C-alpha positions as CSV (number, residue, x, y, z in Angstrom):
1,M,-8.7,15.1,-9.3
2,K,-8.2,12.3,-11.8
3,A,-4.5,12.4,-11.3
4,L,-4.9,12.0,-7.5
5,N,-7.3,9.1,-8.1
6,L,-4.7,7.4,-10.3
7,I,-2.0,8.0,-7.7
8,A,-4.2,6.5,-5.0
9,W,-4.9,3.4,-7.0
10,T,-1.2,3.0,-7.9
11,S,-0.3,3.4,-4.3
12,S,-2.7,0.6,-3.4
13,G,-1.4,-1.6,-6.0
14,I,2.2,-1.1,-4.8
15,G,1.1,-1.8,-1.3
16,V,-0.4,-5.1,-2.4
17,V,2.8,-6.1,-4.3
18,F,4.8,-5.4,-1.1
19,M,2.3,-7.5,0.9
20,L,2.8,-10.4,-1.6
21,L,6.6,-10.0,-1.4
22,G,6.3,-10.1,2.4
23,F,4.3,-13.3,2.3
24,I,6.7,-14.9,-0.2
25,S,9.7,-13.8,1.9
26,A,8.1,-15.1,5.1
27,F,7.4,-18.5,3.4
28,F,10.9,-18.8,2.2
29,G,12.3,-17.4,5.5
30,R,11.3,-20.7,7.2
31,F,14.0,-22.3,5.2
32,N,16.6,-19.5,5.4
33,S,16.7,-17.5,8.8
34,D,18.6,-14.6,7.3
35,T,15.5,-12.9,5.6
36,E,13.4,-10.3,7.3
37,S,9.9,-10.2,5.9
38,V,8.7,-7.7,8.4
39,N,10.3,-4.8,6.4
40,F,7.9,-5.5,3.4
41,F,4.9,-5.2,5.7
42,H,6.1,-1.9,7.1
43,V,6.5,-0.5,3.6
44,A,3.1,-1.8,2.5
45,N,1.5,-0.2,5.5
46,S,2.9,3.3,4.5
47,F,1.5,2.8,1.0
48,F,-1.9,1.8,2.3
49,L,-1.9,4.9,4.6
50,I,-1.1,7.1,1.6
51,T,-4.1,5.4,-0.3
52,I,-6.5,6.0,2.6
53,A,-5.5,9.6,2.9
54,L,-5.8,10.3,-0.8
55,F,-9.2,8.6,-1.1
56,A,-10.5,10.5,2.0
57,Y,-9.4,13.7,0.5
58,L,-11.0,12.9,-2.8
59,I,-14.3,12.0,-1.2
60,N,-14.2,15.1,0.9
61,C,-13.6,17.4,-2.2
62,Q,-16.3,15.6,-4.1
63,G,-18.8,16.4,-1.4
64,K,-17.9,20.1,-1.4
65,R,-18.4,20.4,-5.1
66,E,-22.0,19.3,-5.0
């Protein structure tokens, strides 16, 4: 269970990094119209969904152990 917890936190961190890259890309996209910052937000969304699923699974398994 500790490994899944670590994977969930890592996935959350990666999602935050992609969100920051999306904001930076959107800011500099105003100067250059060739960049597409939306792709970063789609990837971040996937990592956040993985994080939510893993934490929900961990909370569910913790309730069954008690």
